[in-house]
C-alpha positions in Angstrom: 78.4 -5.8 -28.1 76.4 -4.8 -25.0 73.6 -7.2 -24.4 70.3 -6.1 -22.9 67.9 -7.9 -20.7 64.5 -8.4 -22.2 61.7 -6.8 -20.0 58.2 -8.5 -20.0 55.5 -6.7 -22.1 53.2 -4.4 -20.2 49.4 -5.5 -19.9 47.2 -2.9 -21.5 45.4 -0.8 -18.5 42.1 -2.2 -19.4 43.1 -5.8 -19.2 44.5 -5.3 -15.7 41.3 -3.4 -14.5 39.2 -6.5 -15.7 41.2 -8.9 -13.6 40.9 -6.6 -10.5 37.3 -6.7 -10.9 37.1 -10.3 -11.3 39.3 -11.0 -8.1 37.0 -8.8 -6.1 33.9 -10.7 -7.2 35.5 -14.1 -6.4 36.5 -12.8 -2.9 32.9 -11.4 -2.1 31.6 -14.8 -3.4 33.1 -16.6 -0.2 35.0 -19.3 -1.8 32.4 -20.7 -4.0 29.2 -19.8 -1.8 26.5 -17.6 -3.1 27.3 -14.2 -4.4 24.0 -12.7 -3.7 25.1 -11.1 -0.3 28.2 -9.6 -2.0 26.0 -7.6 -4.4 23.6 -6.5 -1.7 23.8 -2.9 -0.4 24.1 -2.4 3.3 20.5 -1.1 3.6 18.8 -3.9 1.8 17.0 -6.5 3.7 18.7 -9.9 4.2 17.1 -13.4 4.3 14.6 -13.7 7.1 16.2 -14.2 10.4 19.6 -12.8 9.5 19.3 -9.4 11.2 20.7 -6.2 9.1 22.3 -7.2 5.8 25.8 -6.5 5.3 28.1 -6.7 2.1 29.8 -9.6 3.4 33.3 -10.9 2.3 33.1 -14.6 3.5 36.7 -15.2 2.8 37.6 -18.5 4.1 35.1 -18.7 7.0 34.2 -22.4 7.4 30.6 -23.6 7.8 29.1 -25.0 11.2 30.6 -22.3 13.2 30.2 -22.3 17.0 28.2 -19.8 19.2 29.8 -16.2 19.0 32.0 -17.2 16.1 31.8 -15.1 13.0 29.6 -16.9 10.2 29.0 -16.5 6.5 25.2 -15.7 5.7 25.4 -17.0 2.4 25.8 -20.5 3.8 22.3 -20.5 5.2 21.5 -23.2 7.5 25.1 -24.5 7.3 26.6 -21.3 8.6 26.4 -22.3 12.2 26.3 -25.5 14.2 23.3 -27.4 15.6 20.8 -25.1 17.7 22.6 -22.0 16.4 21.7 -19.3 13.7 23.7 -16.8 11.8 22.6 -13.2 12.0 24.0 -9.5 12.2 21.7 -8.0 15.0 21.9 -4.8 16.9 23.9 -2.9 14.4 26.6 -5.5 13.9 28.6 -5.6 10.5 30.1 -9.1 11.1 27.4 -11.8 11.3 27.8 -14.0 14.3 26.3 -17.3 15.5 23.6 -16.9 18.1 22.0 -19.6 20.3 18.4 -20.3 19.6 16.0 -18.9 21.9 18.6 -16.1 23.0 16.9 -13.1 21.8 14.9 -11.2 24.7 11.6 -9.5 24.6 11.4 -6.6 22.3 14.7 -7.1 20.7 15.5 -7.6 17.0 14.5 -11.1 15.4 13.6 -12.7 12.2 12.2 -16.1 13.3 10.3 -17.5 16.2 13.1 -19.8 17.0 15.4 -16.9 17.9 13.3 -15.4 20.6 13.1 -16.5 24.3 9.4 -16.2 24.1 9.3 -18.4 21.0 7.3 -15.6 19.1 8.8 -13.0 16.7 6.4 -10.3 15.5 7.3 -10.2 11.8 5.5 -7.0 11.1 8.0 -4.9 13.3 10.8 -7.6 13.4 11.0 -7.8 17.3 10.3 -10.7 19.9 7.1 -10.6 21.5 7.1 -10.4 25.4 6.6 -13.3 27.7 3.3 -13.3 29.9 3.8 -11.3 33.1 6.7 -9.2 31.7 7.1 -5.6 30.4 5.7 -5.3 26.9 5.1 -2.9 23.9 1.6 -2.7 22.3 3.1 -2.5 18.9 5.0 -5.8 19.5 2.6 -7.6 21.7 2.7 -10.6 23.8 3.6 -14.3 23.0 1.3 -17.3 23.9 3.3 -19.6 26.0 2.0 -23.1 26.8 -1.3 -22.4 25.7 -1.6 -19.3 27.8 -2.6 -16.1 25.8 -1.5 -12.9 26.9 -2.3 -9.2 26.0 -0.3 -6.0 26.5 -2.3 -3.8 28.8 -0.6 -0.7 30.4 2.8 -2.0 29.3 2.4 -5.4 31.0 1.5 -8.8 29.5 -1.5 -10.1 31.2 -2.9 -13.5 30.7 -6.4 -13.8 29.4 -9.1 -16.3 28.2 -11.3 -13.5 26.6 -14.0 -14.1 29.2 -16.2 -11.5 31.2 -13.8 -9.6 33.5 -10.5 -10.6 31.9 -8.0 -8.1 30.6 -8.0 -6.9 27.2 -6.4 -4.6 24.6 -9.2 -4.4 22.1 -12.6 -5.9 21.3 -11.0 -8.9 19.4 -9.4 -10.1 22.6 -12.7 -10.9 24.1 -15.1 -13.8 23.4 -18.0 -11.6 23.4 -16.3 -8.8 21.5 -16.5 -6.0 23.8 -13.4 -4.5 25.6 -14.2 -1.5 28.2 -12.2 1.6 28.4 -10.5 0.3 31.5 -9.4 -2.8 29.5 -11.8 -5.4 30.9 -14.0 -7.9 28.6 -17.6 -7.1 29.0 -20.7 -9.4 28.1 -22.8 -8.6 25.0 -26.6 -8.9 25.2 -27.3 -12.5 26.2 -24.0 -13.2 27.8 -24.0 -14.9 31.2 -23.3 -12.6 34.2 -23.4 -12.6 37.9 -26.8 -11.2 38.9 -26.8 -7.4 39.9 -23.4 -7.1 38.6 -24.0 -4.8 35.7 -20.5 -3.7 35.3 -19.8 -7.1 33.8 -22.1 -6.2 30.8 -21.4 -3.9 27.7 -22.5 -0.2 27.4 -26.3 0.2 27.8 -26.5 -3.4 29.2 -27.4 -4.7 32.7 -27.2 -8.1 34.3 -30.8 -9.2 34.6 -31.5 -12.6 35.5 -28.0 -13.7 35.3 -27.7 -12.5 31.6 -26.7 -9.3 30.2 -29.7 -7.4 28.8 -31.0 -4.1 27.8 -31.0 -2.0 30.9 -34.3 -0.3 29.9 -37.5 -1.9 31.1 -40.1 -3.5 29.0 -43.7 -3.2 28.8 -45.1 -4.2 32.3 -42.0 -4.0 34.0 -41.3 -1.8 37.0 -39.6 1.5 36.5 -38.5 4.7 38.4 -35.2 5.9 39.8 -32.5 4.2 37.8 -35.0 1.9 35.8 -35.8 3.6 32.6 -38.4 2.4 30.1 -37.6 1.2 26.5 -38.3 3.7 23.7 -42.1 4.0 23.1 -43.0 3.1 26.6 -43.8 5.4 29.5 -43.1 5.1 33.2 -46.5 5.3 34.8 -47.2 5.5 38.5 -50.2 3.5 39.7 -51.3 4.5 43.4 -50.4 1.9 45.9 -48.8 -0.7 43.4 -45.6 1.2 42.2 -44.6 2.4 38.7 -44.6 0.5 35.4 -43.7 0.7 31.8 -46.8 1.0 29.5 -47.4 2.6 26.1 -49.8 5.1 27.6 -50.4 6.0 31.2 -54.2 6.7 30.7 
């Protein structure tokens, strides 16, 4: 009698498909790490400071990777060694360990510690520029060692916000006035150098070392560039000059 070898029973198709999916999920989870990144789409934002998100298969990637080595975003602070961070910047699909304070001005960032300047503009996700270097007004300039800087004509210029200092907007100035040529000007009552009316805001002159209304008050001399305030007339008196009064009669 002819004997036949017994063949193993075939698994149902649905059963095999289930195990295939389960295996894929375990691989994406990165060997016991969080599987949140495995579920993320390539266009979804990652955790702060991780650069462009990727659907990452961590596989057997260890923790505490060295600089320039591949790393697993899901391991968070443990992904790279000391003074390093894990990110996928500049279009990378494989997250890599970067040195802290290695990201140059106006390059992609997610945290202050990643930038050479020590300042990441969270709104645009780029490093702010160092004082004295090229800048982008949308990104701005970093404050370094207490020195504040503003982006004026694509250059970071240090400022204290005082009269004559560079500015990009009124809020950059202590007195709240930034001129069209990017200089801080004094408001009424602000100290100024006498006869330097270019230090005062629009409609103001430097009178008695203070920014004041350029127009003359009652009893003050007038004529030429000196105008009288509203309600006053410049009256000329023979032999004594011209003065501002409500009426010349």
